OpenMM code with the backbone's topology and positions (N, CA, C; nanometers):
from openmm import Vec3, app, unit

residues = "MET ALA LYS ILE LEU ILE LEU TYR SER SER THR LEU GLY HIS THR GLN LYS ILE GLY ALA ARG LEU GLN GLN VAL ILE GLU GLN SER GLY HIS GLN VAL THR LEU LEU SER ILE ASP GLU GLU ALA GLN LEU ASP LEU HIS ALA PHE ASP LYS ILE VAL ILE GLY ALA SER ILE HIS TYR GLY LYS HIS SER PRO LYS ILE THR ASP PHE ILE ASN ARG ASN GLN SER LEU LEU ASP SER LYS PRO ASN ALA PHE PHE SER VAL SER ILE VAL ALA ARG LYS PRO GLU LYS ASN GLN PRO ALA THR ASN PRO TYR LEU ARG LYS PHE LEU LYS GLN ILE ALA TRP ARG PRO ARG GLU LEU ALA VAL PHE ALA GLY LYS LEU GLU TYR PRO LYS TYR ASN PHE PHE ASP ARG SER MET ILE ARG LEU ILE MET PHE ILE THR LYS GLY PRO THR ASP PRO LYS THR VAL ILE ASP TYR THR ASP TRP GLN GLN VAL GLU ALA PHE GLY GLN LEU ILE GLY THR ILE SER LEU".split()
positions = [
    Vec3(9.6293, 9.3244, 13.0330),
    Vec3(9.5814, 9.3908, 12.9250),
    Vec3(9.6478, 9.5429, 12.9039),
    Vec3(9.6688, 9.5805, 12.7608),
    Vec3(9.7170, 9.7001, 12.7270),
    Vec3(9.6116, 9.7848, 12.6714),
    Vec3(9.6450, 9.9011, 12.6827),
    Vec3(9.5594, 10.0093, 12.6210),
    Vec3(9.6341, 10.0625, 12.4899),
    Vec3(9.5616, 10.0284, 12.3720),
    Vec3(9.6422, 10.0433, 12.2483),
    Vec3(9.5805, 10.1364, 12.1554),
    Vec3(9.6478, 10.2440, 12.1035),
    Vec3(9.5916, 10.3382, 12.0238),
    Vec3(9.6196, 10.2975, 11.8738),
    Vec3(9.5347, 10.3013, 11.7725),
    Vec3(9.5556, 10.2757, 11.6388),
    Vec3(9.5182, 10.4153, 11.5756),
    Vec3(9.6138, 10.4946, 11.5429),
    Vec3(9.5792, 10.6277, 11.4983),
    Vec3(9.6170, 10.6296, 11.3258),
    Vec3(9.4956, 10.6586, 11.2646),
    Vec3(9.5243, 10.6439, 11.1005),
    Vec3(9.4781, 10.7562, 11.0370),
    Vec3(9.5361, 10.7706, 10.8898),
    Vec3(9.5136, 10.8587, 10.8150),
    Vec3(9.4454, 10.7723, 10.7001),
    Vec3(9.3124, 10.8155, 10.6337),
    Vec3(9.2769, 10.7367, 10.5363),
    Vec3(9.2108, 10.8405, 10.4207),
    Vec3(9.2524, 10.8295, 10.3071),
    Vec3(9.1720, 10.8908, 10.1987),
    Vec3(9.0351, 10.8633, 10.1626),
    Vec3(9.0282, 10.7192, 10.1394),
    Vec3(8.8967, 10.6865, 10.0893),
    Vec3(8.8368, 10.5872, 10.1763),
    Vec3(8.9049, 10.5475, 10.2990),
    Vec3(8.8412, 10.4508, 10.3969),
    Vec3(8.9109, 10.3249, 10.4053),
    Vec3(8.9943, 10.2936, 10.3288),
    Vec3(9.0583, 10.1519, 10.3461),
    Vec3(9.1509, 10.1460, 10.4432),
    Vec3(9.2197, 10.2424, 10.4695),
    Vec3(9.3302, 10.2367, 10.5703),
    Vec3(9.2606, 10.2300, 10.7154),
    Vec3(9.1139, 10.3027, 10.7235),
    Vec3(9.0434, 10.2786, 10.8410),
    Vec3(9.0024, 10.1388, 10.8448),
    Vec3(8.9521, 10.0729, 10.7418),
    Vec3(8.9059, 9.9366, 10.7381),
    Vec3(9.0177, 9.8426, 10.7808),
    Vec3(9.1652, 9.8505, 10.7363),
    Vec3(9.2592, 9.7766, 10.7938),
    Vec3(9.2772, 9.8167, 10.9381),
    Vec3(9.2768, 9.9172, 10.9662),
    Vec3(9.2856, 9.9747, 11.1244),
    Vec3(9.1873, 9.8759, 11.1976),
    Vec3(9.0697, 9.8884, 11.1382),
    Vec3(8.9601, 9.8205, 11.2064),
    Vec3(8.9762, 9.6657, 11.2236),
    Vec3(9.0434, 9.6035, 11.1260),
    Vec3(9.0706, 9.4714, 11.1436),
    Vec3(9.1732, 9.4416, 11.2241),
    Vec3(9.2906, 9.5278, 11.2204),
    Vec3(9.3828, 9.5350, 11.3496),
    Vec3(9.3246, 9.5250, 11.4644),
    Vec3(9.2268, 9.6135, 11.4978),
    Vec3(9.1424, 9.6403, 11.6163),
    Vec3(9.0866, 9.5182, 11.6639),
    Vec3(9.0183, 9.4425, 11.5823),
    Vec3(8.9691, 9.3230, 11.5908),
    Vec3(9.0498, 9.2143, 11.6481),
    Vec3(9.1730, 9.2073, 11.5753),
    Vec3(9.2575, 9.1006, 11.6139),
    Vec3(9.3245, 9.1275, 11.7330),
    Vec3(9.3612, 9.2386, 11.7703),
    Vec3(9.4445, 9.2959, 11.8969),
    Vec3(9.3326, 9.2616, 12.0047),
    Vec3(9.2133, 9.3037, 11.9896),
    Vec3(9.1078, 9.2905, 12.1030),
    Vec3(9.0819, 9.1292, 12.1317),
    Vec3(9.1028, 9.0520, 12.0384),
    Vec3(9.0880, 8.9023, 12.0668),
    Vec3(9.2074, 8.8583, 12.1534),
    Vec3(9.2942, 8.9316, 12.1827),
    Vec3(9.4285, 8.9054, 12.2565),
    Vec3(9.3936, 8.9598, 12.4037),
    Vec3(9.2686, 9.0327, 12.4142),
    Vec3(9.2419, 9.0863, 12.5629),
    Vec3(9.2730, 9.2194, 12.5816),
    Vec3(9.3159, 9.2991, 12.4767),
    Vec3(9.3766, 9.4272, 12.4888),
    Vec3(9.2447, 9.5258, 12.4672),
    Vec3(9.2632, 9.6547, 12.5161),
    Vec3(9.1762, 9.7516, 12.4946),
    Vec3(9.2203, 9.8393, 12.3721),
    Vec3(9.1590, 9.8621, 12.2565),
    Vec3(9.1975, 9.9210, 12.1526),
    Vec3(9.1094, 10.0428, 12.1068),
    Vec3(9.1831, 10.1577, 12.0932),
    Vec3(9.0947, 10.2823, 12.0170),
    Vec3(9.1480, 10.2975, 11.9034),
    Vec3(9.0439, 10.3220, 11.8182),
    Vec3(9.0660, 10.3253, 11.6743),
    Vec3(9.0417, 10.4697, 11.6258),
    Vec3(9.1373, 10.5626, 11.5961),
    Vec3(9.0754, 10.6934, 11.5686),
    Vec3(9.1544, 10.7564, 11.4535),
    Vec3(9.0852, 10.8381, 11.3925),
    Vec3(9.1217, 10.9174, 11.2706),
    Vec3(9.2324, 11.0330, 11.3191),
    Vec3(9.3329, 11.0517, 11.2415),
    Vec3(9.4161, 11.1654, 11.2652),
    Vec3(9.3572, 11.2976, 11.2702),
    Vec3(9.2264, 11.2988, 11.1955),
    Vec3(9.1380, 11.4295, 11.2046),
    Vec3(9.0919, 11.4494, 11.3639),
    Vec3(9.0977, 11.3627, 11.4487),
    Vec3(9.0360, 11.3541, 11.5718),
    Vec3(9.1440, 11.3438, 11.6869),
    Vec3(9.2780, 11.3539, 11.6541),
    Vec3(9.3722, 11.3436, 11.7374),
    Vec3(9.3850, 11.4492, 11.8435),
    Vec3(9.3296, 11.5693, 11.8358),
    Vec3(9.3182, 11.6697, 11.9340),
    Vec3(9.2926, 11.6436, 12.0631),
    Vec3(9.1878, 11.5601, 12.0495),
    Vec3(9.1134, 11.4877, 12.1774),
    Vec3(9.1892, 11.3747, 12.2456),
    Vec3(9.3126, 11.3397, 12.2021),
    Vec3(9.3783, 11.2345, 12.2595),
    Vec3(9.4686, 11.2852, 12.3783),
    Vec3(9.4903, 11.1827, 12.4829),
    Vec3(9.5784, 11.2048, 12.5786),
    Vec3(9.6525, 11.0908, 12.5531),
    Vec3(9.7748, 11.0992, 12.4834),
    Vec3(9.8602, 10.9907, 12.4302),
    Vec3(9.9184, 10.9192, 12.5544),
    Vec3(9.9381, 10.9932, 12.6575),
    Vec3(9.9881, 10.9297, 12.7896),
    Vec3(9.9273, 10.8102, 12.8296),
    Vec3(9.7725, 10.8108, 12.7889),
    Vec3(9.6918, 10.7295, 12.8525),
    Vec3(9.7113, 10.5555, 12.7812),
    Vec3(9.8050, 10.5741, 12.6770),
    Vec3(9.8106, 10.4530, 12.6033),
    Vec3(9.9281, 10.3740, 12.6336),
    Vec3(9.9217, 10.2502, 12.6302),
    Vec3(10.0539, 10.1671, 12.6596),
    Vec3(10.1365, 10.1579, 12.5170),
    Vec3(10.0546, 10.1350, 12.4192),
    Vec3(10.1146, 10.1016, 12.2726),
    Vec3(10.0594, 10.2147, 12.1774),
    Vec3(10.1406, 10.2484, 12.0839),
    Vec3(10.0789, 10.3286, 11.9914),
    Vec3(10.1110, 10.2915, 11.8306),
    Vec3(10.0007, 10.2694, 11.7615),
    Vec3(10.0284, 10.2284, 11.6128),
    Vec3(9.9748, 10.3304, 11.5336),
    Vec3(10.0398, 10.3722, 11.4193),
    Vec3(10.0060, 10.4725, 11.3460),
    Vec3(10.0155, 10.4164, 11.2055),
    Vec3(9.8903, 10.4426, 11.1295),
    Vec3(9.8799, 10.3784, 10.9839),
    Vec3(9.8221, 10.5014, 10.9055),
    Vec3(9.8912, 10.5000, 10.7707),
    Vec3(9.8785, 10.6085, 10.6898),
    Vec3(9.8620, 10.5411, 10.5440),
    Vec3(9.7711, 10.5893, 10.4693),
    Vec3(9.7658, 10.5503, 10.3140),
    Vec3(9.8548, 10.6710, 10.2406),
    Vec3(9.8824, 10.6155, 10.1255),
    Vec3(9.9627, 10.6968, 10.0270),
    Vec3(9.8658, 10.7554, 9.9217),
    Vec3(9.8819, 10.8886, 9.9168),
    Vec3(9.7797, 10.9680, 9.8079),
    Vec3(9.8879, 11.0502, 9.7365),
    Vec3(9.8885, 11.0122, 9.6032),
    Vec3(9.9898, 11.0767, 9.5004),
    Vec3(10.1321, 11.0824, 9.5555),
    Vec3(10.1661, 10.9630, 9.6036),
    Vec3(10.3099, 10.9368, 9.6409),
    Vec3(10.3384, 10.9688, 9.7611),
    Vec3(10.2603, 11.0283, 9.8620),
    Vec3(10.3063, 11.0585, 10.0077),
    Vec3(10.2006, 11.0335, 10.1119),
    Vec3(10.2446, 11.0079, 10.2207),
    Vec3(10.1550, 10.9866, 10.3420),
    Vec3(10.1256, 11.1354, 10.3901),
    Vec3(10.0060, 11.1517, 10.4355),
    Vec3(9.9280, 11.2560, 10.4900),
    Vec3(10.0068, 11.3549, 10.5650),
    Vec3(10.0242, 11.4937, 10.5454),
    Vec3(10.1141, 11.5760, 10.5991),
    Vec3(10.0616, 11.6007, 10.7604),
    Vec3(9.9325, 11.5519, 10.7858),
    Vec3(9.8781, 11.5447, 10.9295),
    Vec3(9.9735, 11.4260, 10.9966),
    Vec3(9.9844, 11.3282, 10.9338),
    Vec3(10.0639, 11.2166, 11.0036),
    Vec3(10.1940, 11.2634, 11.0359),
    Vec3(10.2743, 11.3182, 10.9220),
    Vec3(10.4092, 11.3676, 10.9389),
    Vec3(10.4080, 11.4529, 11.0704),
    Vec3(10.3093, 11.5499, 11.0727),
    Vec3(10.3301, 11.6497, 11.1742),
    Vec3(10.2919, 11.5921, 11.3094),
    Vec3(10.1937, 11.5065, 11.3271),
    Vec3(10.1687, 11.4292, 11.4433),
    Vec3(10.2955, 11.3488, 11.5099),
    Vec3(10.3808, 11.3004, 11.4146),
    Vec3(10.5129, 11.2332, 11.4521),
    Vec3(10.5950, 11.3295, 11.4899),
    Vec3(10.6160, 11.4159, 11.4215),
    Vec3(10.7146, 11.5365, 11.4568),
    Vec3(10.6940, 11.5943, 11.5904),
    Vec3(10.5473, 11.6313, 11.6325),
    Vec3(10.5134, 11.6825, 11.7464),
    Vec3(10.5264, 11.6062, 11.8704),
    Vec3(10.5065, 11.4566, 11.8404),
    Vec3(10.5093, 11.3686, 11.9513),
    Vec3(10.6226, 11.2619, 11.9334),
    Vec3(10.7285, 11.2909, 11.8696),
    Vec3(10.8385, 11.1931, 11.8610),
    Vec3(10.8971, 11.1290, 11.9997),
    Vec3(10.9258, 11.2115, 12.0942),
    Vec3(10.9809, 11.1719, 12.2266),
    Vec3(10.8698, 11.0954, 12.2930),
    Vec3(10.7462, 11.1046, 12.2951),
    Vec3(10.6327, 11.0264, 12.3604),
    Vec3(10.6256, 10.8857, 12.2775),
    Vec3(10.6197, 10.8893, 12.1486),
    Vec3(10.6235, 10.7687, 12.0778),
    Vec3(10.7547, 10.6932, 12.0843),
    Vec3(10.8460, 10.7355, 12.1031),
    Vec3(10.9823, 10.6737, 12.1304),
    Vec3(10.9784, 10.6015, 12.2762),
    Vec3(10.9032, 10.6705, 12.3579),
    Vec3(10.9020, 10.6213, 12.5054),
    Vec3(10.8166, 10.4964, 12.5073),
    Vec3(10.7479, 10.4450, 12.4048),
    Vec3(10.6329, 10.3408, 12.4096),
    Vec3(10.6465, 10.2605, 12.3083),
    Vec3(10.6083, 10.1440, 12.3337),
    Vec3(10.5945, 10.0318, 12.2251),
    Vec3(10.5214, 10.0996, 12.1136),
    Vec3(10.5635, 10.0806, 11.9819),
    Vec3(10.5013, 10.1528, 11.8696),
    Vec3(10.5251, 10.0870, 11.7380),
    Vec3(10.4504, 10.1231, 11.6442),
    Vec3(10.4544, 10.0595, 11.5218),
    Vec3(10.3959, 10.1578, 11.4149),
    Vec3(10.4282, 10.1334, 11.2893),
    Vec3(10.3616, 10.2026, 11.1829),
    Vec3(10.3138, 10.1148, 11.0499),
    Vec3(10.2235, 10.1333, 10.9829),
    Vec3(10.1999, 10.0680, 10.8768),
    Vec3(10.1593, 10.1627, 10.7674),
    Vec3(10.1891, 10.1315, 10.6404),
    Vec3(10.1761, 10.2189, 10.5337),
    Vec3(10.0654, 10.1232, 10.4298),
    Vec3(9.9858, 10.1900, 10.3562),
    Vec3(9.8942, 10.1447, 10.2696),
    Vec3(9.9094, 10.1978, 10.1278),
    Vec3(9.9342, 10.1223, 10.0376),
    Vec3(9.9186, 10.1720, 9.9020),
    Vec3(9.9095, 10.0739, 9.8049),
    Vec3(9.8653, 10.1288, 9.6756),
    Vec3(9.8352, 10.0332, 9.5591),
    Vec3(9.9874, 9.9777, 9.5055),
    Vec3(10.0769, 10.0359, 9.5267),
    Vec3(10.1928, 9.9992, 9.4634),
    Vec3(10.2384, 9.8741, 9.5457),
    Vec3(10.1963, 9.8640, 9.6762),
    Vec3(10.2361, 9.7322, 9.7461),
    Vec3(10.1588, 9.6123, 9.7007),
    Vec3(10.0817, 9.6238, 9.6068),
    Vec3(10.0211, 9.4905, 9.5322),
    Vec3(10.1440, 9.4144, 9.4664),
    Vec3(10.2539, 9.4874, 9.4371),
    Vec3(10.3685, 9.4155, 9.3588),
    Vec3(10.4575, 9.3681, 9.4696),
    Vec3(10.4655, 9.2192, 9.4446),
    Vec3(10.5763, 9.1421, 9.5296),
    Vec3(10.7076, 9.2208, 9.5815),
    Vec3(10.7648, 9.2845, 9.4687),
    Vec3(10.8839, 9.3491, 9.4940),
    Vec3(10.8713, 9.4851, 9.5755),
    Vec3(10.7501, 9.5278, 9.6061),
    Vec3(10.7173, 9.6526, 9.6665),
    Vec3(10.6298, 9.6245, 9.7863),
    Vec3(10.6294, 9.5191, 9.8531),
    Vec3(10.5316, 9.4842, 9.9537),
    Vec3(10.5944, 9.4749, 10.0958),
    Vec3(10.7069, 9.5105, 10.1101),
    Vec3(10.7788, 9.4881, 10.2392),
    Vec3(10.8464, 9.6273, 10.2809),
    Vec3(10.8538, 9.6427, 10.4108),
    Vec3(10.9008, 9.7759, 10.4457),
    Vec3(11.0419, 9.8060, 10.3945),
    Vec3(11.1239, 9.7046, 10.3720),
    Vec3(11.2570, 9.7406, 10.3085),
    Vec3(11.2699, 9.7587, 10.1682),
    Vec3(11.1485, 9.7420, 10.0837),
    Vec3(11.1460, 9.7441, 9.9593),
    Vec3(11.0335, 9.8431, 9.9061),
    Vec3(10.9502, 9.8871, 9.9891),
    Vec3(10.8583, 9.9803, 9.9462),
    Vec3(10.9107, 10.1195, 9.9581),
    Vec3(10.8975, 10.1908, 9.8107),
    Vec3(10.9593, 10.3185, 9.8058),
    Vec3(10.9067, 10.4216, 9.8740),
    Vec3(10.7795, 10.4134, 9.9087),
    Vec3(10.7144, 10.5184, 9.9734),
    Vec3(10.7320, 10.5253, 10.1198),
    Vec3(10.7562, 10.4114, 10.1813),
    Vec3(10.7884, 10.4053, 10.3138),
    Vec3(10.9311, 10.4354, 10.3384),
    Vec3(11.0200, 10.3817, 10.2522),
    Vec3(11.1522, 10.4168, 10.2622),
    Vec3(11.1807, 10.5663, 10.2473),
    Vec3(11.1098, 10.6444, 10.1556),
    Vec3(11.1184, 10.7752, 10.1237),
    Vec3(11.0613, 10.8399, 10.2691),
    Vec3(10.9490, 10.7918, 10.3069),
    Vec3(10.8918, 10.8617, 10.4488),
    Vec3(10.9732, 10.8592, 10.5644),
    Vec3(11.0496, 10.7372, 10.5950),
    Vec3(11.1292, 10.7246, 10.6978),
    Vec3(11.2558, 10.7976, 10.6960),
    Vec3(11.2920, 10.8516, 10.5718),
    Vec3(11.4018, 10.9354, 10.5618),
    Vec3(11.3597, 11.0870, 10.5938),
    Vec3(11.2333, 11.1140, 10.5871),
    Vec3(11.1843, 11.2403, 10.6079),
    Vec3(11.1567, 11.2725, 10.7607),
    Vec3(11.1526, 11.1676, 10.8262),
    Vec3(11.1161, 11.1858, 10.9825),
    Vec3(11.2412, 11.1219, 11.0662),
    Vec3(11.2550, 11.1773, 11.1963),
    Vec3(11.3456, 11.1334, 11.2720),
    Vec3(11.3025, 11.0034, 11.3562),
    Vec3(11.1739, 10.9753, 11.3746),
    Vec3(11.1169, 10.8760, 11.4433),
    Vec3(11.1504, 10.7447, 11.3866),
    Vec3(11.1605, 10.6414, 11.4565),
    Vec3(11.2055, 10.5051, 11.4054),
    Vec3(11.1085, 10.4021, 11.4692),
    Vec3(10.9927, 10.3674, 11.4086),
    Vec3(10.9049, 10.2814, 11.4689),
    Vec3(10.9802, 10.1461, 11.4930),
    Vec3(10.9329, 10.0992, 11.5999),
    Vec3(10.9886, 9.9644, 11.6322),
    Vec3(10.9506, 9.8384, 11.5358),
    Vec3(10.8213, 9.8526, 11.4887),
    Vec3(10.7742, 9.7444, 11.3935),
    Vec3(10.7142, 9.8435, 11.2747),
    Vec3(10.7305, 9.7630, 11.1584),
    Vec3(10.6672, 9.8187, 11.0578),
    Vec3(10.5980, 9.7273, 10.9468),
    Vec3(10.5169, 9.7822, 10.8749),
    Vec3(10.4277, 9.6957, 10.7812),
    Vec3(10.3937, 9.7564, 10.6583),
    Vec3(10.3799, 9.6927, 10.5788),
    Vec3(10.3228, 9.7548, 10.4414),
    Vec3(10.2344, 9.6724, 10.3889),
    Vec3(10.1001, 9.7247, 10.3576),
    Vec3(9.9791, 9.6532, 10.3075),
    Vec3(9.9386, 9.7130, 10.1714),
    Vec3(9.9105, 9.6261, 10.0942),
    Vec3(9.8462, 9.6619, 9.9645),
    Vec3(9.7093, 9.7187, 9.9985),
    Vec3(9.6701, 9.8203, 9.9097),
    Vec3(9.5468, 9.8948, 9.9200),
    Vec3(9.4375, 9.8416, 9.8418),
    Vec3(9.3473, 9.9084, 9.8043),
    Vec3(9.2304, 9.8937, 9.7235),
    Vec3(9.2214, 9.9758, 9.6208),
    Vec3(9.1958, 9.9077, 9.4909),
    Vec3(9.1853, 10.0106, 9.3813),
    Vec3(9.0254, 10.0012, 9.3636),
    Vec3(8.9678, 10.1371, 9.3384),
    Vec3(8.8066, 10.1524, 9.3624),
    Vec3(8.7837, 10.2519, 9.2638),
    Vec3(8.8139, 10.2473, 9.1329),
    Vec3(8.7718, 10.3417, 9.0268),
    Vec3(8.6455, 10.4252, 9.0485),
    Vec3(8.5368, 10.3461, 9.0824),
    Vec3(8.4012, 10.4158, 9.0799),
    Vec3(8.3901, 10.5177, 9.1841),
    Vec3(8.4711, 10.5039, 9.3048),
    Vec3(8.4912, 10.6006, 9.4109),
    Vec3(8.5609, 10.7170, 9.3802),
    Vec3(8.6400, 10.7283, 9.2755),
    Vec3(8.7419, 10.8495, 9.2446),
    Vec3(8.6580, 10.9437, 9.1749),
    Vec3(8.7046, 11.0837, 9.2028),
    Vec3(8.6691, 11.1849, 9.1302),
    Vec3(8.7252, 11.1602, 8.9780),
    Vec3(8.6716, 11.2652, 8.8824),
    Vec3(8.7271, 11.2580, 8.7575),
    Vec3(8.8893, 11.2517, 8.7471),
    Vec3(8.9415, 11.3529, 8.8104),
    Vec3(9.0880, 11.3637, 8.8102),
    Vec3(9.1597, 11.2568, 8.8694),
    Vec3(9.1189, 11.2211, 8.9985),
    Vec3(9.1891, 11.1109, 9.0373),
    Vec3(9.1618, 10.9810, 8.9709),
    Vec3(9.0442, 10.9508, 8.8962),
    Vec3(9.0499, 10.8219, 8.8118),
    Vec3(9.1413, 10.8413, 8.6849),
    Vec3(9.1414, 10.9579, 8.6444),
    Vec3(9.2208, 10.9588, 8.5254),
    Vec3(9.3668, 10.9498, 8.5476),
    Vec3(9.4110, 11.0198, 8.6788),
    Vec3(9.5696, 11.0137, 8.7042),
    Vec3(9.5737, 10.8549, 8.7535),
    Vec3(9.4954, 10.7911, 8.8176),
    Vec3(9.5373, 10.6497, 8.8497),
    Vec3(9.5141, 10.5556, 8.7482),
    Vec3(9.4343, 10.5811, 8.6554),
    Vec3(9.4397, 10.4880, 8.5258),
    Vec3(9.5442, 10.5233, 8.4355),
    Vec3(9.6224, 10.6314, 8.4387),
    Vec3(9.7304, 10.6556, 8.3656),
    Vec3(9.8698, 10.5877, 8.4383),
    Vec3(9.8619, 10.5872, 8.5739),
    Vec3(9.9627, 10.5319, 8.6527),
    Vec3(9.9583, 10.3662, 8.6135),
    Vec3(9.8372, 10.3284, 8.6599),
    Vec3(9.8085, 10.1825, 8.6312),
    Vec3(9.8473, 10.1522, 8.4662),
    Vec3(9.8186, 10.2252, 8.3854),
    Vec3(9.8584, 10.1876, 8.2460),
    Vec3(10.0082, 10.1732, 8.2301),
    Vec3(10.0810, 10.2624, 8.3028),
    Vec3(10.2237, 10.2628, 8.2837),
    Vec3(10.2809, 10.1511, 8.3728),
    Vec3(10.2083, 10.1138, 8.4608),
    Vec3(10.2788, 10.0066, 8.5515),
    Vec3(10.2038, 9.8671, 8.5257),
    Vec3(10.1343, 9.8669, 8.4124),
    Vec3(10.0658, 9.7541, 8.3672),
    Vec3(9.9499, 9.6819, 8.4548),
    Vec3(9.8833, 9.7778, 8.5255),
    Vec3(9.7774, 9.7504, 8.6318),
    Vec3(9.6443, 9.7581, 8.5608),
    Vec3(9.5284, 9.7432, 8.6059),
    Vec3(9.4024, 9.7460, 8.5316),
    Vec3(9.3691, 9.9004, 8.5185),
    Vec3(9.2956, 9.9095, 8.4010),
    Vec3(9.2588, 10.0360, 8.3666),
    Vec3(9.1190, 10.0680, 8.3394),
    Vec3(9.0501, 9.9497, 8.3443),
    Vec3(8.8967, 9.9727, 8.3385),
    Vec3(8.8289, 10.0486, 8.4469),
    Vec3(8.7541, 10.1575, 8.4061),
    Vec3(8.7186, 10.2443, 8.4939),
    Vec3(8.6157, 10.2082, 8.5954),
    Vec3(8.5597, 10.0658, 8.5848),
    Vec3(8.4676, 10.0103, 8.6420),
    Vec3(8.5300, 9.9135, 8.7442),
    Vec3(8.6771, 9.8968, 8.7350),
    Vec3(8.7402, 9.7967, 8.8333),
    Vec3(8.7254, 9.8392, 8.9727),
    Vec3(8.7067, 9.7385, 9.0747),
    Vec3(8.7371, 9.7475, 9.1831),
    Vec3(8.8000, 9.6033, 9.2454),
    Vec3(8.9314, 9.6253, 9.2913),
    Vec3(9.0149, 9.5400, 9.3464),
    Vec3(9.0695, 9.5468, 9.4741),
    Vec3(9.0303, 9.4593, 9.5751),
    Vec3(9.1066, 9.4527, 9.7024),
    Vec3(9.2453, 9.3937, 9.6978),
    Vec3(9.3497, 9.4530, 9.7179),
    Vec3(9.4891, 9.3803, 9.6937),
    Vec3(9.5206, 9.3414, 9.8365),
    Vec3(9.4776, 9.3861, 9.9280),
    Vec3(9.5110, 9.3785, 10.0621),
    Vec3(9.5218, 9.2338, 10.0982),
    Vec3(9.6300, 9.1883, 10.1517),
    Vec3(9.6478, 9.0608, 10.2186),
    Vec3(9.6169, 9.0473, 10.3480),
    Vec3(9.4862, 8.9983, 10.3811),
    Vec3(9.4212, 9.0271, 10.5028),
    Vec3(9.4883, 8.9281, 10.6132),
    Vec3(9.5358, 8.8157, 10.5575),
    Vec3(9.6092, 8.7255, 10.6632),
    Vec3(9.7438, 8.8031, 10.7140),
    Vec3(9.8237, 8.8719, 10.6268),
    Vec3(9.9282, 8.9857, 10.6531),
    Vec3(9.8988, 9.0735, 10.7687),
    Vec3(9.7761, 9.1424, 10.7360),
    Vec3(9.7053, 9.2289, 10.8286),
    Vec3(9.7014, 9.1740, 10.9674),
    Vec3(9.6155, 9.0568, 10.9624),
    Vec3(9.6062, 8.9780, 11.1005),
    Vec3(9.7252, 8.9448, 11.1799),
    Vec3(9.8133, 8.8990, 11.0955),
    Vec3(9.9603, 8.8719, 11.1505),
    Vec3(10.0150, 8.9861, 11.2343),
    Vec3(10.0040, 9.0876, 11.1613),
    Vec3(10.0638, 9.2355, 11.2313),
    Vec3(9.9810, 9.2509, 11.3395),
    Vec3(9.8570, 9.2376, 11.3381),
    Vec3(9.7643, 9.2514, 11.4564),
    Vec3(9.8014, 9.1631, 11.5642),
    Vec3(9.8366, 9.0370, 11.5457),
    Vec3(9.8748, 8.9491, 11.6607),
    Vec3(9.9998, 8.9811, 11.7035),
    Vec3(10.1129, 9.0377, 11.6236),
    Vec3(10.2288, 9.0743, 11.6659),
    Vec3(10.2050, 9.1966, 11.7619),
    Vec3(10.1311, 9.3015, 11.7251),
    Vec3(10.0886, 9.4057, 11.8264),
    Vec3(10.0326, 9.3719, 11.9497),
    Vec3(9.9432, 9.2596, 11.9449),
    Vec3(9.8726, 9.2181, 12.0528),
    Vec3(9.9529, 9.1390, 12.1576),
    Vec3(10.0614, 9.0699, 12.1048),
    Vec3(10.1205, 8.9539, 12.1797),
    Vec3(10.2541, 8.9797, 12.2459),
    Vec3(10.3224, 9.0761, 12.1787),
    Vec3(10.4607, 9.1085, 12.2218),
    Vec3(10.4702, 9.2678, 12.2628),
    Vec3(10.5660, 9.2903, 12.3338),
    Vec3(10.6063, 9.4261, 12.3722),
    Vec3(10.7050, 9.4686, 12.2617),
    Vec3(10.6418, 9.5421, 12.1795),
    Vec3(10.6983, 9.6064, 12.0369),
    Vec3(10.8300, 9.6778, 12.0678),
] * unit.nanometer
topology = app.Topology()
chain = topology.addChain("A")
for resn in residues:
    res = topology.addResidue(resn, chain)
    for name in ("N", "CA", "C"):
        topology.addAtom(name, app.Element.getBySymbol(name[0]), res)
């Protein structure tokens, strides 16, 4: 049994939900999993974990600066353990942008950091107009209009491929990353 940390950054809660599903799948393999927001990372003893998984949502084209800072501060420790990273974005709803090698946000992020996660995943996020404030709703509607996505302000669509999430959880739970 391994002790596994899933550390996440979530803007509206969907990355946390993906992390929770990963936790369920990994725990079914007999491992102990801690799911924790990046906002609570100060209370962590990273040395206590056998594997570390980091997940972050995209907000206005970028992963959270807190995630980047955490990775930069802990790179040598991350490199010393089995590890993985997953990115969550609406752009990943498109088949040509839903893989680590083809997702522009993940590719850009990896160029900005020195850490090289052993395993990578990209998950499509959730479009939830009613949850957004006026500014975010307007900006996202404009982006969706440009990219031929849904623009109705009442739209709620979960684009996440939950089988893909579960497969990533099984990978984390069954092999040494």
